MARSE-831335 format. One record per residue: residue number from 1; residue in three letters; y, z, x negated of N, C-alpha, C in turn. Coordinates in Angstrom, 1 decimal. Each point is the difference from the previous one (the first is absolute). Layout:
BEGIN
{nupa NUM, "Ala", {Y, Z, X}, {Y, Z, X}, {Y, Z, X}},
...
// end
This chain:
BEGIN
{nupa 1, "Met", {6.6, 54.9, 65.3}, {0.0, -1.4, -0.8}, {1.0, -0.3, -1.0}},
{nupa 2, "Leu", {1.4, 0.7, 0.1}, {0.8, -0.8, -1.1}, {-0.8, 0.4, -1.7}},
{nupa 3, "Ser", {-0.6, 1.3, 0.4}, {-0.8, 0.4, -1.6}, {-0.8, -0.7, -0.2}},
{nupa 4, "Cys", {-0.9, -0.7, 0.8}, {-1.2, -0.8, 0.3}, {0.6, -1.2, -0.6}},
{nupa 5, "Ala", {1.1, -0.4, 0.1}, {0.4, -1.7, -0.4}, {0.7, 0.3, -1.4}},
{nupa 6, "Lys", {0.7, 1.3, -0.2}, {0.5, 0.2, -1.0}, {-1.2, 0.1, -1.3}},
{nupa 7, "Thr", {-1.1, 0.4, 0.0}, {-1.1, 0.1, -0.7}, {-0.9, -1.2, 0.0}},
{nupa 8, "Trp", {-0.4, -0.7, 0.9}, {-0.2, -1.4, -0.1}, {0.9, -1.0, -0.8}},
{nupa 9, "Ser", {1.5, 0.0, 0.2}, {0.4, -0.3, -1.3}, {0.2, 0.1, -1.3}},
{nupa 10, "Gly", {0.1, 1.1, 0.0}, {-0.3, 0.5, -1.5}, {-1.3, 0.0, -0.5}},
{nupa 11, "Arg", {-1.3, 0.0, 0.1}, {-1.0, -0.8, -0.4}, {0.3, -1.2, 0.0}},
{nupa 12, "His", {-0.2, -0.6, 1.1}, {0.7, -1.7, 0.0}, {0.7, -0.3, -1.6}},
{nupa 13, "Ser", {0.7, 0.4, -0.1}, {1.3, -0.2, -0.9}, {-0.3, 0.7, -1.4}},
{nupa 14, "Arg", {-1.2, 0.7, 0.0}, {-0.6, 0.7, -1.8}, {-1.2, -1.4, 0.4}},
{nupa 15, "Ala", {-0.2, -0.2, 0.7}, {-0.9, -1.2, -0.3}, {0.0, -1.0, -0.9}},
{nupa 16, "Leu", {1.3, -0.4, 0.9}, {0.8, -1.6, -0.3}, {0.6, 0.3, -1.1}},
{nupa 17, "Ile", {0.3, 1.0, -0.5}, {1.0, 0.3, -1.8}, {-1.3, 0.2, -0.5}},
{nupa 18, "Arg", {-1.0, 0.4, 0.2}, {-1.2, -0.1, -1.1}, {-0.8, -1.2, 0.1}},
{nupa 19, "Ala", {0.1, -1.2, 0.6}, {-0.6, -1.1, 0.0}, {1.2, -1.0, -0.9}},
{nupa 20, "Met", {1.4, 0.3, 0.5}, {1.0, -0.6, -0.7}, {-0.2, 0.2, -1.8}},
{nupa 21, "Ile", {-0.2, 1.2, 0.1}, {-0.1, 0.6, -1.5}, {-1.0, -1.1, -0.7}},
{nupa 22, "Ser", {-1.4, 0.3, 0.9}, {-1.3, -0.5, -0.8}, {0.6, -1.3, -0.2}},
{nupa 23, "Ser", {0.1, -1.1, 0.6}, {0.1, -1.3, 0.2}, {1.4, -0.5, -1.3}},
{nupa 24, "Ala", {1.0, 0.9, -0.2}, {0.8, 0.5, -0.7}, {-0.7, -0.4, -1.6}},
{nupa 25, "Ser", {-1.0, 1.2, 0.1}, {-0.5, 0.0, -0.8}, {-1.3, -1.0, -0.8}},
{nupa 26, "Leu", {-0.2, -0.5, 0.7}, {-1.0, -1.2, -0.2}, {0.7, -1.2, -0.4}},
{nupa 27, "Leu", {1.4, 0.1, 0.9}, {0.4, -1.6, -0.1}, {0.7, 0.1, -2.0}},
{nupa 28, "Leu", {0.7, 1.5, -0.1}, {0.3, 0.1, -1.3}, {-1.0, -0.3, -1.1}},
{nupa 29, "Ala", {-1.0, 0.6, 0.4}, {-1.6, -0.5, -1.0}, {0.0, -1.3, -0.2}},
{nupa 30, "Ala", {-0.2, -0.7, 0.9}, {-0.3, -1.7, -0.4}, {1.0, -0.4, -0.3}},
{nupa 31, "Leu", {1.5, 0.4, 0.2}, {0.8, -0.6, -0.8}, {0.0, -0.1, -1.6}},
{nupa 32, "Ile", {-0.1, 1.6, -0.2}, {-0.5, 0.2, -1.2}, {-1.2, -0.6, -0.6}},
{nupa 33, "Ala", {-1.3, -0.1, 0.4}, {-1.1, -1.0, -0.2}, {0.5, -0.9, -0.4}},
{nupa 34, "Val", {0.8, -1.1, 0.5}, {0.4, -1.5, 0.3}, {1.1, -0.2, -1.1}},
{nupa 35, "Ser", {0.6, 1.2, -0.2}, {1.0, -0.5, -1.1}, {0.3, -0.2, -1.3}},
{nupa 36, "Pro", {0.5, -0.8, -0.5}, {-0.3, -0.4, -1.4}, {0.2, 1.2, -0.8}},
{nupa 37, "Val", {-0.7, 0.1, -1.1}, {0.0, 1.1, -1.0}, {0.7, -0.6, -1.1}},
{nupa 38, "Ala", {1.0, 0.8, -0.8}, {0.9, -0.2, -0.9}, {-0.8, -0.3, -1.4}},
{nupa 39, "Ala", {0.3, -1.5, -0.6}, {-1.0, -0.7, -0.8}, {0.1, 1.1, -1.1}},
{nupa 40, "Glu", {-1.2, -0.2, -0.6}, {0.6, 0.6, -1.8}, {-0.5, -0.8, -0.9}},
{nupa 41, "Glu", {-0.3, 0.2, -1.2}, {0.0, -1.2, -0.9}, {-0.6, -0.8, 0.3}},
{nupa 42, "Pro", {-0.6, -1.6, 0.0}, {-0.5, -0.7, 0.2}, {-1.5, -0.4, -0.6}},
{nupa 43, "Ser", {-1.1, 0.2, 0.4}, {-1.1, -0.2, -0.7}, {0.1, -1.4, -1.2}},
{nupa 44, "Lys", {-0.5, 0.8, -1.1}, {-0.3, -1.1, -1.3}, {-1.4, -0.8, 0.2}},
{nupa 45, "Cys", {-0.5, 0.3, 1.6}, {-1.6, -0.8, 0.1}, {0.4, -0.7, 0.9}},
{nupa 46, "Ala", {-0.3, -1.1, -0.7}, {0.0, -1.4, 1.2}, {-1.4, -0.2, 0.7}},
{nupa 47, "Ala", {0.4, -0.3, 1.0}, {-1.3, -0.3, 0.9}, {-0.8, -0.8, -0.1}},
{nupa 48, "Ala", {0.5, -1.4, -0.8}, {-0.7, -1.0, -0.3}, {0.8, 0.0, -1.5}},
{nupa 49, "Pro", {-1.1, -1.1, -0.7}, {0.9, -0.3, -1.1}, {1.2, -0.9, 0.1}},
{nupa 50, "Pro", {0.9, 0.2, -0.7}, {1.3, -1.4, -0.2}, {-1.2, -1.2, -0.2}},
{nupa 51, "Val", {1.1, -0.8, 0.4}, {-0.4, -1.7, -0.2}, {0.4, -0.6, -0.9}},
{nupa 52, "Leu", {-0.6, -1.0, -0.8}, {1.0, -1.1, -1.2}, {-0.1, -1.1, 0.4}},
{nupa 53, "Trp", {1.0, -0.7, 0.1}, {-0.4, -1.1, 0.3}, {0.0, -1.1, -1.1}},
{nupa 54, "Gly", {0.8, -0.1, -1.0}, {0.0, -0.8, -1.1}, {0.3, -1.4, 0.4}},
{nupa 55, "Asp", {1.1, -0.1, 0.7}, {-0.1, -1.5, 0.7}, {1.6, -0.1, -1.1}},
{nupa 56, "Gly", {0.7, 0.9, -0.1}, {1.9, -0.5, -0.2}, {0.5, -0.2, 1.2}},
{nupa 57, "Glu", {-0.4, 0.5, 1.3}, {0.6, -0.1, 1.3}, {0.1, 1.2, 0.4}},
{nupa 58, "His", {-1.0, 1.2, 0.0}, {0.1, 1.1, 0.7}, {0.3, 0.9, -1.1}},
{nupa 59, "Asp", {0.8, 1.2, 0.5}, {0.7, 0.9, -1.1}, {-1.5, 1.2, -0.8}},
{nupa 60, "Asp", {-0.3, -0.5, -0.9}, {-0.8, 0.8, -1.1}, {0.2, 1.4, 0.0}},
{nupa 61, "Thr", {1.1, 0.5, -0.3}, {0.4, 0.7, -0.7}, {-0.9, 1.9, 0.2}},
{nupa 62, "Ala", {0.1, 0.3, 1.2}, {-1.0, 1.1, 0.3}, {-1.7, 0.0, -0.5}},
{nupa 63, "Ala", {-0.6, -0.9, 0.7}, {-1.0, -0.5, -0.6}, {-0.5, -0.2, -1.2}},
{nupa 64, "Leu", {0.9, -0.7, -0.7}, {-0.1, -0.3, -1.6}, {0.1, 1.6, -0.9}},
{nupa 65, "Asn", {1.1, 0.6, 0.7}, {-0.3, 1.3, -0.7}, {-1.2, 0.9, 0.1}},
{nupa 66, "Ala", {0.0, -0.1, 1.4}, {-1.8, 0.9, 0.3}, {-0.7, -0.3, -1.4}},
{nupa 67, "Trp", {-0.1, -1.5, 0.2}, {-1.5, -0.5, -0.8}, {0.1, 0.1, -1.3}},
{nupa 68, "Phe", {1.3, 0.0, -0.9}, {0.1, 0.9, -1.4}, {0.0, 1.1, 0.3}},
{nupa 69, "Arg", {-0.2, 0.7, 0.7}, {0.2, 1.5, 0.0}, {-1.4, 0.0, 0.0}},
{nupa 70, "Gly", {-0.8, -0.4, 0.5}, {-1.9, -0.1, 0.1}, {-0.1, 0.1, 1.5}},
{nupa 71, "Glu", {0.4, -0.3, 0.7}, {-0.1, 0.4, 1.5}, {-0.8, -1.3, 0.5}},
{nupa 72, "Ala", {-1.0, 0.3, 1.1}, {-0.2, -1.2, 0.7}, {0.9, -1.0, 0.5}},
{nupa 73, "Val", {-0.1, -1.0, 0.2}, {1.0, -0.9, 0.7}, {-1.1, -1.4, 0.6}},
{nupa 74, "Leu", {0.5, -0.4, 0.9}, {-1.0, -1.2, 0.5}, {1.1, -1.0, 0.0}},
{nupa 75, "Trp", {-1.0, -1.3, -0.1}, {0.7, -1.5, 0.1}, {0.2, -0.2, 1.2}},
{nupa 76, "Ala", {1.6, -0.3, 0.0}, {0.5, -0.2, 1.9}, {-0.7, -1.2, 0.8}},
{nupa 77, "Gln", {0.0, -1.0, -1.0}, {-1.0, -1.2, 0.9}, {-1.1, 0.3, -0.1}},
{nupa 78, "Thr", {-1.3, 0.7, -1.1}, {-1.3, -0.1, 0.8}, {-0.5, 1.7, -0.1}},
{nupa 79, "His", {0.9, 0.9, 0.4}, {-0.3, 1.5, 0.0}, {-1.1, 0.5, -0.9}},
{nupa 80, "Glu", {0.0, -1.0, -1.3}, {-1.1, 0.8, -1.0}, {0.9, 0.9, -0.9}},
{nupa 81, "Ala", {-0.7, 0.9, -0.4}, {0.7, 0.6, -1.2}, {0.4, -0.7, -1.3}},
{nupa 82, "Val", {1.2, 0.8, -0.3}, {0.4, -0.9, -1.3}, {-0.8, 0.5, -1.2}},
{nupa 83, "Ser", {-0.4, -1.0, -0.6}, {-0.7, 0.7, -1.4}, {0.7, 0.6, -0.9}},
{nupa 84, "Ser", {-0.3, 0.3, -1.3}, {0.7, 0.6, -1.1}, {0.6, -0.8, -0.6}},
{nupa 85, "Glu", {-0.1, -1.3, 0.3}, {0.7, -1.4, -0.9}, {0.5, -0.3, 1.0}},
{nupa 86, "Ile", {1.5, -0.7, -0.2}, {0.7, -1.2, 0.8}, {0.2, -1.1, -0.8}},
{nupa 87, "Ala", {-0.3, -1.2, 0.4}, {0.0, -1.1, -0.8}, {0.8, -1.3, 1.3}},
{nupa 88, "Asp", {0.9, -0.7, -0.4}, {0.8, -1.1, -0.1}, {0.7, 0.1, 1.8}},
{nupa 89, "His", {0.6, 1.0, 0.0}, {0.7, 0.2, 1.1}, {1.6, 0.4, -0.1}},
{nupa 90, "Asn", {0.7, -0.3, 0.9}, {1.3, -0.1, 0.0}, {0.3, 1.7, 1.1}},
{nupa 91, "Phe", {1.1, 0.7, -0.3}, {0.4, 1.1, 0.2}, {1.5, 0.2, 0.6}},
{nupa 92, "Leu", {0.5, 0.3, 1.0}, {1.3, -0.2, 0.8}, {0.3, 1.0, 0.2}},
{nupa 93, "Leu", {0.9, 1.1, -1.0}, {0.2, 1.4, -0.3}, {1.6, -0.2, 1.0}},
{nupa 94, "Ser", {0.1, 1.6, 0.2}, {1.3, 0.5, 0.7}, {0.7, 1.5, -1.3}},
{nupa 95, "Ser", {-1.1, 0.4, -0.6}, {0.0, 1.3, -0.9}, {-0.4, -0.3, -1.4}},
{nupa 96, "Thr", {0.1, 1.4, -0.6}, {-0.8, 0.1, -1.3}, {-1.3, 0.1, 0.2}},
{nupa 97, "Val", {-0.8, -0.4, -0.8}, {-1.1, -0.2, -0.1}, {-0.5, 0.8, -1.1}},
{nupa 98, "Tyr", {-1.2, 1.2, 0.0}, {0.1, 1.0, -0.8}, {-1.4, -0.2, -0.6}},
{nupa 99, "Ile", {-0.2, -0.5, -1.4}, {-2.0, -0.1, -0.7}, {-0.2, 1.5, -0.4}},
{nupa 100, "His", {-0.8, 0.7, 0.5}, {-0.7, 0.8, -0.5}, {-1.0, 0.1, -1.1}},
{nupa 101, "Ser", {-0.3, 0.5, -0.8}, {-0.9, -0.3, -1.4}, {-1.2, 1.0, 0.8}},
{nupa 102, "Gly", {-1.1, -0.5, -0.5}, {-1.1, 0.8, 0.4}, {-0.9, 0.1, 1.3}},
{nupa 103, "Thr", {0.3, -1.4, 0.8}, {0.0, -0.3, 1.2}, {-1.0, -1.4, -0.2}},
{nupa 104, "Gly", {-0.3, -0.3, -1.0}, {-1.2, -1.2, -0.7}, {0.5, -1.1, 1.1}},
{nupa 105, "Arg", {1.7, -0.5, 0.0}, {0.4, -1.6, 0.8}, {0.1, -0.5, -0.6}},
{nupa 106, "Lys", {-0.2, -1.5, 0.2}, {0.4, -1.0, -0.6}, {0.5, -1.1, 0.5}},
{nupa 107, "Met", {1.2, -0.7, -0.4}, {0.6, -0.8, 0.9}, {0.2, -1.3, -0.9}},
{nupa 108, "Glu", {-0.2, -1.2, -0.1}, {-0.1, -1.0, -0.6}, {0.7, -1.3, 0.5}},
{nupa 109, "Arg", {0.7, -1.1, -0.4}, {0.4, -1.3, 0.5}, {1.2, 0.4, 1.2}},
{nupa 110, "Phe", {0.6, 0.6, 0.2}, {0.6, 0.6, 1.2}, {1.6, -0.5, -0.3}},
{nupa 111, "Gln", {0.8, 0.3, 1.3}, {1.3, -0.1, 0.1}, {0.2, 1.2, 1.2}},
{nupa 112, "Met", {1.3, 0.7, -0.2}, {0.5, 1.1, 0.4}, {1.6, -0.3, 0.2}},
{nupa 113, "Val", {0.1, -0.3, 1.4}, {1.4, -0.5, 0.4}, {0.9, 1.1, 0.7}},
{nupa 114, "Trp", {1.3, 0.3, -0.7}, {1.1, 0.8, 0.7}, {1.1, -0.7, 0.6}},
{nupa 115, "Pro", {0.2, -0.3, 1.5}, {0.5, -0.8, 0.1}, {1.7, 0.9, 0.1}},
{nupa 116, "Ser", {-0.1, 1.0, 0.1}, {1.5, 0.6, 0.3}, {0.5, -0.1, -1.4}},
{nupa 117, "Arg", {-1.1, 0.0, -1.0}, {0.8, 0.4, -1.1}, {-0.1, -1.7, -0.9}},
{nupa 118, "Asn", {-0.5, -0.7, 0.5}, {-0.1, -1.1, -0.9}, {-1.0, 0.2, -1.0}},
{nupa 119, "Glu", {-0.6, 0.7, 0.2}, {-1.1, -0.2, -1.1}, {-1.5, -0.3, -0.3}},
{nupa 120, "Val", {-0.5, -0.1, -0.9}, {-1.2, -0.9, 0.1}, {-0.6, 0.3, -0.9}},
{nupa 121, "Val", {-1.4, 0.6, -0.2}, {-0.5, 0.3, -1.0}, {-1.9, -0.7, 0.0}},
{nupa 122, "Thr", {-0.2, -0.8, -0.9}, {-0.9, -0.7, -0.3}, {-1.2, 0.6, -1.0}},
{nupa 123, "Gly", {-1.3, -0.5, 0.6}, {-1.0, 0.7, -1.4}, {-1.2, -0.9, 0.1}},
{nupa 124, "Gly", {-0.5, 0.1, -1.4}, {-0.4, 0.9, -0.7}, {-0.6, 0.9, 0.8}},
{nupa 125, "Thr", {-0.2, 1.3, -0.6}, {-1.1, 1.0, 0.0}, {0.6, 0.9, 0.1}},
{nupa 126, "Ile", {-0.1, 1.4, 1.0}, {0.4, 1.2, 0.0}, {-1.5, 0.8, 0.0}},
{nupa 127, "Val", {-0.1, 1.0, -1.0}, {-1.4, 0.9, 0.1}, {0.7, 1.3, -0.1}},
{nupa 128, "Ala", {-0.8, 0.7, 1.1}, {0.5, 1.2, 0.1}, {-1.1, 1.3, -0.9}},
{nupa 129, "Gly", {-1.2, -0.9, -0.3}, {-0.7, 0.7, -0.7}, {-0.6, 1.3, 0.6}},
{nupa 130, "Ser", {-0.9, 1.3, -0.2}, {-0.7, 0.8, 0.4}, {0.1, 0.9, -0.9}},
{nupa 131, "Asp", {1.2, -0.1, -1.0}, {0.4, 1.7, -0.2}, {0.9, 0.2, 0.3}},
{nupa 132, "Pro", {0.1, 1.0, 1.1}, {1.3, 0.9, 0.5}, {0.9, 0.4, -1.0}},
{nupa 133, "Asp", {0.1, 0.0, -0.7}, {0.9, 0.4, -1.4}, {0.2, -1.0, -0.9}},
{nupa 134, "Gly", {-0.2, -1.3, 0.4}, {0.3, -1.5, -0.8}, {0.8, -0.6, 0.9}},
{nupa 135, "Gln", {0.8, -1.3, -0.5}, {0.9, -0.4, 0.6}, {-0.7, -1.4, 0.7}},
{nupa 136, "Pro", {0.7, -0.3, 0.8}, {-0.3, -1.4, 0.3}, {0.5, -1.1, -0.8}},
{nupa 137, "Val", {-0.7, -1.0, -0.3}, {0.2, -1.4, -0.9}, {0.1, -1.0, 0.4}},
{nupa 138, "Ala", {1.5, -0.4, 0.2}, {0.1, -1.6, 0.3}, {0.2, -1.0, -0.8}},
{nupa 139, "Asp", {-0.6, -1.2, -0.3}, {-0.2, -0.9, -0.6}, {0.5, -1.6, 0.9}},
{nupa 140, "Gly", {0.7, -0.4, -0.9}, {0.4, -1.4, 0.1}, {0.9, -0.3, 1.5}},
{nupa 141, "Ile", {1.0, 1.2, 0.4}, {0.7, 0.5, 0.8}, {1.2, -1.0, 0.2}},
{nupa 142, "Thr", {0.5, -0.4, 0.8}, {1.2, -1.0, -0.3}, {1.0, 0.6, 1.0}},
{nupa 143, "Lys", {1.5, 0.7, 0.0}, {0.7, 0.2, 0.6}, {1.1, -0.6, 0.3}},
{nupa 144, "Ile", {0.5, -0.3, 1.1}, {1.3, -0.4, 0.7}, {1.0, 0.9, 0.9}},
{nupa 145, "Asn", {1.2, 0.2, -0.8}, {0.9, 0.8, 0.3}, {-0.5, 1.3, 0.5}},
{nupa 146, "Ala", {-1.0, 0.7, -0.7}, {0.0, 1.1, -0.4}, {0.7, 1.0, -1.0}},
{nupa 147, "Asp", {0.4, 0.9, 0.5}, {0.3, 1.3, -1.1}, {-0.5, -0.2, -1.5}},
{nupa 148, "Pro", {0.5, 0.4, -1.1}, {-0.9, -0.1, -1.2}, {-0.8, 1.0, -0.2}},
{nupa 149, "Asp", {-0.2, 1.3, 0.9}, {-0.2, 1.1, -0.1}, {-1.4, -0.1, 1.2}},
{nupa 150, "Glu", {0.2, -0.8, 0.8}, {-0.9, -0.6, 0.9}, {-1.7, 0.2, -0.4}},
{nupa 151, "Gly", {-0.9, 0.3, 0.1}, {-1.4, -0.1, -0.5}, {-0.6, 1.0, -1.3}},
{nupa 152, "Val", {1.3, 1.2, 0.1}, {-0.3, 0.2, -1.0}, {-1.0, 1.6, 0.5}},
{nupa 153, "Pro", {-0.9, 0.5, -0.7}, {-0.9, 0.9, -0.1}, {1.0, 1.7, 0.0}},
{nupa 154, "Tyr", {-0.2, 0.8, 0.6}, {0.6, 1.1, 0.3}, {-0.8, 1.1, 1.2}},
{nupa 155, "Asp", {-0.1, 1.4, -1.0}, {-0.4, 1.0, 1.0}, {-0.1, 0.4, 1.4}},
{nupa 156, "Gly", {-0.5, 0.0, 0.7}, {0.1, 0.0, 1.2}, {-0.8, 1.1, 0.7}},
{nupa 157, "Pro", {-0.2, 0.3, 1.4}, {-1.0, 1.1, 0.2}, {-1.6, -0.7, 0.0}},
{nupa 158, "Lys", {-0.4, 1.2, -0.4}, {-1.5, -0.6, 0.0}, {-0.2, -0.2, 1.7}},
{nupa 159, "Leu", {-1.3, -1.2, 0.1}, {0.0, -0.3, 1.2}, {-1.4, 0.7, 0.7}},
{nupa 160, "Glu", {0.0, 0.6, 1.5}, {-0.9, 0.4, 0.3}, {-1.5, -0.3, 0.2}},
{nupa 161, "Pro", {-0.7, 1.1, -0.1}, {-1.5, -0.5, 0.0}, {-0.5, -0.6, 1.2}},
{nupa 162, "His", {-0.6, -1.1, -0.3}, {-0.8, -0.3, 1.1}, {-1.3, -0.3, 0.3}},
{nupa 163, "Glu", {-0.8, 0.0, 0.8}, {-1.1, -0.3, 0.4}, {-0.3, -1.0, 0.8}},
{nupa 164, "Asn", {-0.6, -1.2, -0.3}, {0.0, -1.6, 1.1}, {1.1, -0.5, 0.3}},
{nupa 165, "Gly", {1.4, 0.3, -1.1}, {1.1, -0.5, 0.3}, {0.6, 0.4, 0.4}},
{nupa 166, "Ile", {-0.1, 1.6, 1.0}, {0.6, 0.5, 1.0}, {0.4, 1.4, -1.2}},
{nupa 167, "Pro", {1.5, 0.2, 0.3}, {0.4, 1.4, -0.6}, {-1.2, 1.1, 0.5}},
{nupa 168, "Arg", {-0.2, 1.1, -0.5}, {-0.9, 1.0, -0.1}, {0.6, 1.2, 1.1}},
{nupa 169, "His", {1.0, -0.2, 0.0}, {0.5, 1.3, 1.1}, {0.0, -0.8, 1.8}},
{nupa 170, "Cys", {-0.3, -1.4, 0.1}, {0.1, -0.5, 0.9}, {-1.3, 0.4, 1.0}},
{nupa 171, "Leu", {-0.4, 0.3, 1.2}, {-1.1, 0.5, 0.3}, {-0.8, -2.0, 1.0}},
{nupa 172, "Thr", {-0.7, -0.2, -0.2}, {-1.1, -1.0, 0.2}, {-1.3, 0.5, 0.8}},
{nupa 173, "Ser", {-0.2, -0.7, 0.9}, {-1.0, 0.1, 1.0}, {-1.2, -1.1, -0.3}},
// end
């Protein structure tokens, strides 16, 4: 009888150990599946276009830079696409705005304000033109508290090709 009990306990112990190993494996697999993955470089493909306010109250830096790069941008108030020309708007900015040539963008009768630098630029007209090798043209621009070398063209990196205002490397559906 001791022999039989010993055999039963051994079989029972092995089954219990197998069940515990199986449960532990499933738990480990579940934890791996729901664990956050190490972040890679963030995507430069926006899920939605940036929005431009042009009201002088909201920070327009990112949206205005995207617009000057030739990307699709929406008006915040109407959700309509911003056309290639902007007129009669005020822009609150927190950083540099880069105007790229060759995008066909034109801005006129505007005000750009950088409160942190106490700087104001009003215009006039800024035309990016359609020649990517040309230079943007600024006419009738007034600068207050701006450095003398601001607004001077310089060679920068070429713009990434776009299709319908979206960088070509971005997947769309």
